[in-house]
N, C-alpha and C positions, 0 to 999 in steps of 0.2 A: 620970668622966674626970679624969685627973691633969694639970691645967693646968700645974703647976709643972714636971712632967717634960717637957712639950712646949716650954715656954719656956726650958728649960735648954739648948736648942740654940744659944741666943745668948750663953751664958756663955763666958768665956775667949777672946773675940775681941780682936784688937789695939785699943788705945785709939783709933787713927786711924779705925777702922771705926765706932766709936760717934760720933765727931765727924761723919763723913760721914752717918751716920744722922740726926742732928739737923739738919744742913745740908739734907739732902734733904727732911725734913718742912717746913722753912721755905720752901724753894723751891717745892714742890708745893702748899703751902697758898695760895700766891699765883699758882698757875697758872690764870688765868682765861681767857686768850685762846684757847689751843689747843682746849679742850673746846667752846668756843662758836663756833669758826671758821666752820662751815657757816652758822650763824644770823647771824653778823656779815656775811658776804658776801651772804646773801640778803635779810635784813630791814633791815640798816643801810646797806649800800652799794648794794643794788639788783640784785644778780646773779640770774639765773634759776637753777633747779636744775642744768641742764646746764652753765651757765657756772661755777657754783660748783664742780662736779665737775671741770671742765676746769682751772680756775685752781688748785684744790688739787693736781691731778696735776702741773701744770707746776711748782708750788712745791716739791713733793716731789722731782721729777726734777732740779730745779736743785741739790738738795743733794748729788747723787751725787759730783761732783768735789771738793766740800768734805769729804765723808766720807773720800775717798781721801787727800787732802792731810792731813786731820786725823790719820789713822792713821799716816802717815809722820812727821808732826811729833811724835806721842806717842813713837814708837820712838826718835826722835832727841833730843828735849828733855825727855821725861818727861811724865806725865799731869798733874801739879799745875800746871805753868806753862800748859799749853794750856787747862785748865779756867778758870783765873783770867783769862787774857787775853781769850778769846773769849766767855765768859759775861758779862764786864763790858761788852764792846762791844755785845753783843746787847741787854742791858738798857738801855743808853743810847738805842738806837733805839726800844725800846718806850716809854721815857719821852718821847721826841719825839712819838710817836703820841698820847700823852695830851694834847697841846696842839694837836691838829689835828682838823678835822671829818672824819667817816667818808666818805672818798672813795676812788677807785682808788689815789691816792697813798699812803694809809694801808695799803692791801692790799699795795702794792709794798714798803713799808718792813717790813711783817710778814715778807715773803719774804726780804728781805735779813737781817733779824734771825735768821730761822730758819736761814739758811745759816751765820751766825756760830755759832749754837748747834750746828749740824751738825759744824763743825770740832772742837768739844769733845766730841761724842758718843762717839767711840771711847775717849776718855780716861776716861770714867766707868766703863766696863767693864774697862778695862785697869788702873786704879788698884787695884782690889780684889785681884787675884792678886799685885800687886807689893808689897802690905803684909800679905798673909794667908798663913799656912801652907797648903799644898795640901789637907790633910784637912779644913780648916775653911772652904774656899772656898764650898761650897754653902750653908752656914749664913750666911756673910757676905753673899752675894748675896740670900739670903732676907731678911735684915735690911734691906738697902737697898730691896728691893721693898716690904717692910712700911712703911718710912719714907715711901716715895713715896705709898703709899695712905693713910697716916695724914693726910698733907697734903691729898690729894684728897678725903678724906671730908668736909672742911670747905670747901675752896676753891670747887668748882663750885656748891655750894648758895648761897654768898655771891654768886658770879658770876652765877648765874641771877636772883637778886633784883635786883642792881644793873643787869643787862642789861635786865630787864623794866621797871625804873624809869628807863631812859634815862640811865644813868650810865656810858656806855662809856668816856669819858675817864678816869674814876677807876679803871676796871678796868686800863687800860694802865699807869697810874702805880703802882698797888699791885703789879701783876705785876713791873714793873721793880725796885721796891724790894725785894721778897722775893728776887729773883734776886741782887741786889747783896749783900744781907746774907748769904745762904748762900755766895756766892762768897768773901766776906771771911773767913768761917769756915774755908774750905778753905785760904786764903792764910796765915792766922795759926796754925792749929792742926793741919793735916795735914802730916806730915813728908814723906811720899812716898818714904821710903827702902825699898829692896828687902830683904825678909826671906828667909832661906833656907827652901826648902820641906822639910817633913818627909817621911818615907817614905810611899809610897802604901799604903793599906789594900788587902786582897785583892780587895775588890769594886769598886775604883776603876778608871777608864779608864787604860790604859798611856800613856806619853808618845808623842807623834807622832814620825814619822821626820823628821829634819832633817839638814842638812849644814853645813859650815863656811863656805859661800859667803855666807850671809845673804840669799840671793835669795828673795823671797816666791813667785816663780813656781816655783822649784825645790821649795820646801816644798809648794805646792799640788799639783804633779805627783806628789809622793811620798805625798800624803795626800788623794786625790780624795774620800774620804768626807766631808770638810768641805764641799766644793762640793755634793755630793749632799744633804747635810743642809740646807745653806743654801737650795737650790732647793725642798725640801719646805717649809721655813719660809716661803718666798715665798708658797706657797699658803695656809699658815696665816694669814699676815698680810693677804693679799688678802681673806680671809673675815672675819677679826677686825675690820678697819677699818670694816666695814659697820655695826657697832653705833654708830660715831661719825658715819657718813654717812647711811645709810638710816634708822636708828632715830629721830634727831631730826626728820627730815622726816615719818616715819610717825606719831610722836606728835602733831605739829602737825596732820596731816590727821585723825587720829582724835579728838583732844581740843580742837581749835581753839586759841585763844589760850592756854589752859591747858597746851598741849603742851610749851611751853618749861619750865614748872615741873615737869611730869611727867618730862621727860628729865633735868633737873638732879637730880631726886630719884633716878632710876635710876642716874645717875652716882655719886651719893653712896652708894647701896646697894651698888654694885659695890665702892667703896673700903672701906666698913664690913665687907663680907664678907671682903675680903682681910685686913683687920686681925684679924678673929676667927679665920680659918681658916689663914692662912699658917703660924704656928708649929706648928699641929697637923699640917698636911699635910707640912711640912718634916720633922717628927719621924717621922711614919708612913712616909714614903718615903725616909728617910735612907739605907737600904741597897738601895733599888730602883734598877735600872739606869735612867739618864736617859731613854733612848729609849722605854722601856716607859711611864714616867710621861707623856711627851709624847704617846704614842699614846692613852692614856686621856683626856688633856686634850683631844685633837682630837675624840674621840667625844662628849665633853660639849659641845663647841662645836656639833657636828652636831645634837645633841638640842635645844639652846637656840635655834639658828637655825630649826629646824623649828617650834618653839613660836611664834617671832615671826611665822611665815608664817600661822598659823591664829588669830591672837590680836587681840582688840579690847577686852580687859579689863585693867585695871591689875594685878589680882592675878596674872594669867598673865604679864604683863610682868615683874613682880617675881620670880616663880619662875624664869622663863627667865634673868634677869640673874644670879641666884644660881648656877644650874647653869653658866652660861657662865663665871662668875668662878672657880668651882672648877677648871674647865679652864684658865683663864688662869693661875692660881697654879701648877698643875702644869707648864704649858708654860714660863712665864717663869723660875722658879727653876732649872729643869733645863737650859734652852737656854743660858743664860749660863754655867752651870757646865760644861756639855758642851764648849763652845768653849774655856773657860779650861783645862780639864784636858787637852785635846788639843793645846794650842799652847805651844811654848816661849816664854819671856819676850821673846826678841829679836824675835818676830813678833807679839806680842800686839796692838799698835796696828793693824797692817796687816790682820791676820786679822779683828779686830773691825770694821774699816772695811769689809772685804769682806762680813761677815755683815750689817752695817747697810745695805749697798748692796742686797742681796737683800731684806732686810726692807723697805727703803724702796721697792723696786720693787713689792712687794705693796701697801704703803700707797698708792703713787702710782697704780697701775693700777686699784685697787679703786674709788675714787670716779669715775674717768673711765669705766670700763666700766659700772658700775652706774648712773652718772648718765645714760648713754645708754639703758641697758635700761629704766630706770624711766619713760622717756618713751613706751615702747611697751607695757609691762605694768604691772599693779598691784603693790603691795607684797607680796602673797601669793606670786605667781609669782617675784618677785625673790628673796625669801628662800628659796624652794624651790631655786632655782638655786645660791644661796650654800651652802645645806646640802649639796647633792649634791657640790659641789666640795670642801667640807670633808671629806666622807666619803672622797673620793679621796685627799686629803692625809693623813688619818689612817691609811689602809691602806698608803700609801707609807711612812710612818714605821714601821709594823709590819714591813714587809718589810725595811727598812733594819736594824732591830733583829735580824732573823733572819740577815741577811748578816753583820753585825758579830759575832754570837754564833759563827757558823761560823768566821770569821777568827780569833777569840780562841782557839777550840779548836785550830785548825791551828797558831797561833803557839806555844801551850803545848806542842803535840806536837813542833814543831821544836826548841824550847829543850830539851826532855827528851832528844831524839835527840842533840843536840849534846853535852849533858852526859854521856850514856852513851858516846859516842865518845871523849870526853876521858878518861873513867875507864878505858876499855879500852886507850887508848894509854899512859896512865900505868902501867897494870898491866903 
């Protein structure tokens, strides 16, 4: 296998993208709190499984208005300013938690910090197309995703060790410090200037329909496929979040106290797999239509979740995580690119906030629904239900691809007819 050829997909990107790449590594390397959220709520603060699921759902749902506002702020003031302001405020609250005892008050501060981070969330996706030529956007998103997992390959392992050793306060302080350092890198070294897009390649998605009004509602009405796509992704994320909610609870039940270490290791395996395979899969699928890649990714999710259902052995957990991660790579690098390619720059912030709303709805309802389900059934049946829903989502993505293919053929046919009419008139 020619590794250099696969890594070449990251050559020639804007310098700002490489700065964001390093900034992302630092930020995610210190991402200790979110991966351990379920265990913090249940083991440190004293929530039951159901209460933890309910609290997580409320926390995620509370982010909805902040995502909407964040998207509007991005379109008005630019991505860089929004990232710097709200990431800094969120890290200050995490730092405050580092000097408090683990109580409900800490859980509330985590929610407030998460809402501040939510304000900046659309900015991270919107900043990439604003500084990257269109033909290179998929590669840029892939590099950002790679950087995220380079950090996550180390962070959760350290977090698991400190959590098991009762150093929760240090986790908050280190998380806050890493966020502040990465934010300052964006402030000082990312210009945030818009670069002109190069011409689209033949295999890329055509621009979405827009008008001069600038209304996001008008844009959505003219481009309903973005809403349909987002609804399907809601199903994807409802299922995907279960490996962060059901899996840590399952590993603790199967392996006892060692379950925390097992889950932390699985989290790191997920990140390491991303590091190794993201350049390869980006190169291999460079000319593959995004929806096709996401359909395959969904099928891999389905297989992995089915393996969780029948598994009580570490080796099978590891194999399932690797399969799931391959699906995750295909879904993540293509979903971001799909939205960016279909959205004019004046709508990027708001469309990304809409996408994150649907994604957040999946993340929010996932723990709530399965937190209730797990009180009535065992983990095996819970995972079977998740796998079945994932299969439905994958098939929906496949049919959306078919519909889009038909629309593209009809669009090309209409363009050809118009050209022919003009030629006849000129003749």
